[in-house]
C-alpha positions as CSV (number, residue, x, y, z in Angstrom):
1,M,0.0,0.0,0.0
2,E,1.4,3.4,-1.0
3,S,1.5,6.0,1.7
4,S,0.1,9.5,1.0
5,H,3.2,11.5,1.9
6,I,5.9,12.4,-0.5
7,K,9.0,10.1,-0.4
8,I,12.2,12.0,-0.9
9,G,14.4,10.5,-3.5
10,R,11.5,9.0,-5.5
11,T,9.5,12.2,-6.2
12,K,10.9,15.0,-8.3
13,F,9.8,18.4,-9.5
14,E,10.0,19.5,-13.1
15,I,9.2,22.8,-14.8
16,H,7.8,23.2,-18.3
17,L,8.2,26.7,-19.8
18,I,6.0,27.8,-22.7
19,I,6.8,30.9,-24.8
20,G,4.5,31.1,-27.9
21,M,5.1,27.8,-29.8
22,Q,8.3,27.0,-28.0
23,R,8.4,24.5,-25.2
24,F,11.2,23.9,-22.7
25,K,11.6,21.3,-19.9
26,S,13.8,21.6,-16.9
27,I,16.0,18.9,-15.4
28,E,14.3,17.0,-12.6
29,V,15.2,18.2,-9.1
30,D,14.5,16.7,-5.7
31,V,11.3,17.8,-3.9
32,G,12.1,20.4,-1.2
33,V,11.1,23.7,0.2
34,E,13.3,25.6,-2.2
35,P,14.0,23.3,-5.1
36,A,17.3,24.1,-6.9
37,F,16.2,24.8,-10.5
38,E,19.3,26.1,-12.3
39,D,18.2,25.7,-15.9
40,V,18.7,28.4,-18.5
41,F,16.4,28.5,-21.5
42,Y,17.1,30.5,-24.7
43,A,13.9,31.4,-26.5
44,A,13.8,32.9,-30.0
45,M,11.6,35.9,-29.8
46,Q,9.7,36.3,-33.1
47,D,6.4,37.5,-34.4
48,P,4.1,34.4,-34.9
49,N,3.1,35.7,-38.3
50,N,6.6,36.3,-39.5
51,K,9.6,34.0,-38.9
52,V,12.3,36.7,-38.7
53,P,13.6,37.6,-35.2
54,L,12.2,40.8,-33.6
55,E,14.1,44.0,-33.0
56,I,14.0,45.5,-29.6
57,T,11.2,48.0,-30.4
58,S,9.0,45.2,-31.8
59,L,9.3,43.1,-28.6
60,L,7.0,45.6,-26.9
61,R,4.1,44.8,-29.3
62,L,4.5,41.0,-28.9
63,K,1.5,39.6,-27.0
64,Q,2.8,36.2,-26.0
65,P,2.8,35.6,-22.3
66,I,5.3,33.2,-20.6
67,E,3.7,30.2,-19.0
68,I,5.4,28.2,-16.2
69,H,4.0,24.8,-15.3
70,L,5.2,23.0,-12.2
71,F,4.9,19.2,-12.2
72,E,5.5,16.5,-9.6
73,K,7.1,13.4,-11.1
74,R,6.6,10.2,-9.3
75,N,8.2,7.3,-11.2
76,A,6.9,7.8,-14.7
77,D,3.7,9.7,-13.7
78,L,3.5,13.5,-14.0
79,T,1.0,15.5,-11.9
80,L,0.4,19.2,-12.7
81,L,0.7,21.2,-9.4
82,S,0.7,24.8,-10.6
83,V,0.5,27.1,-13.6
84,K,1.6,30.7,-13.7
85,K,1.2,33.0,-16.7
86,I,3.6,36.0,-16.8
87,E,2.9,39.1,-18.8
88,W,6.5,40.1,-19.3
89,R,6.2,43.4,-21.2
C-alpha cells in the first residue's frame, strides 16, 4: 500500500516553460522547500506571423505571455501542481 506522503528520492519536481510555440523542460530536481532549479532557456523571440527575429522595439508589441507549469514526477507519472502566466512586457 502506497502512503500518501511524498517520499524524498523517488519524487521530483519538473518545470515546463512555454513561450509562444516554444516548449522547454527543466532537469528534474529533488522535492524540497526551495528546489534548486538552475536551468537556462534561450527562446527565439519572433512574431508568430513572421519567422524573422524581432528587433528591440518590436518586442513591446508582442502579445505572447510566458507560462510556467510545475509538475510533480513520481516514477513515470506527471501531476500538474501549478500554472503561472507571466505578462513580461
